[in-house]
N, C-alpha and C positions, 0 to 999 in steps of 0.2 A: 245836273246841268254841267255842261262842259265849259271850260274857260279858255279864252284865246291865249294860252300860255306862250305860244310862239311869238305873239306880238310883244310880250313883255321882255322876251330874251331874243331879240332879232338875229343874233348870231347863230341860232339853230333853226334848221328848216323843219317842215312838217315831218319829213322822214325821220328826224331825230325824235320827235314827240309822238309819232304815229301809234306805237303800241300802247303807251300810257293813255293817250287821248281816246282811242277806240275802247279800251278797257273801262274808262270812266263812262262812256256812253252805254256800254253793256250793263253797268251797274246803276244807271240812272233810270228815271221814269220816262225819259224822252229828252228832246233838246228844244231850246228856244233859239231860233236862227235870227241873228241880228241883220235882217235884210234891209235895214235903213242905212247901213254903212256902204260906202263906195267900195267896189272891188270884190264884193262877196261872191258874185256869180263866176268870177274867174279864179277864185282861190282854190288851189289844189287841196288844201286841208278841208275847206268847207265841202267841196264836192265829195271827198272821201267820207266825211262824216255823214252827209246825206245818204250816200249809197249804203253805208254801214247801218244806219237807222232803218232804212227800207229793208235791208237784208234780214235784220233781226226783229222786224216789226215793232220798232219803237216809234212813238208819235213825234212828229216834227211840228212845232208851233212857230209861226212867223211873227216876229215882234210887231211888224206894221199892222197886223190884224188884231193884236192884243192892246194896242194903244187907243 
């Protein structure tokens, strides 16, 4: 599961975390997208994570569907 590390350290952009973030996704079983948070549809990081998951055939679970 990927963590929103960039939100914890706002002084770094997704570009800073991209390599580590995508590597964590590659080593995971998939991601749980927190689609209940405002702004997720416009997040550069979220869009990149979704595209990467699709590219490497990792499942994407939507939190709203799991609740």
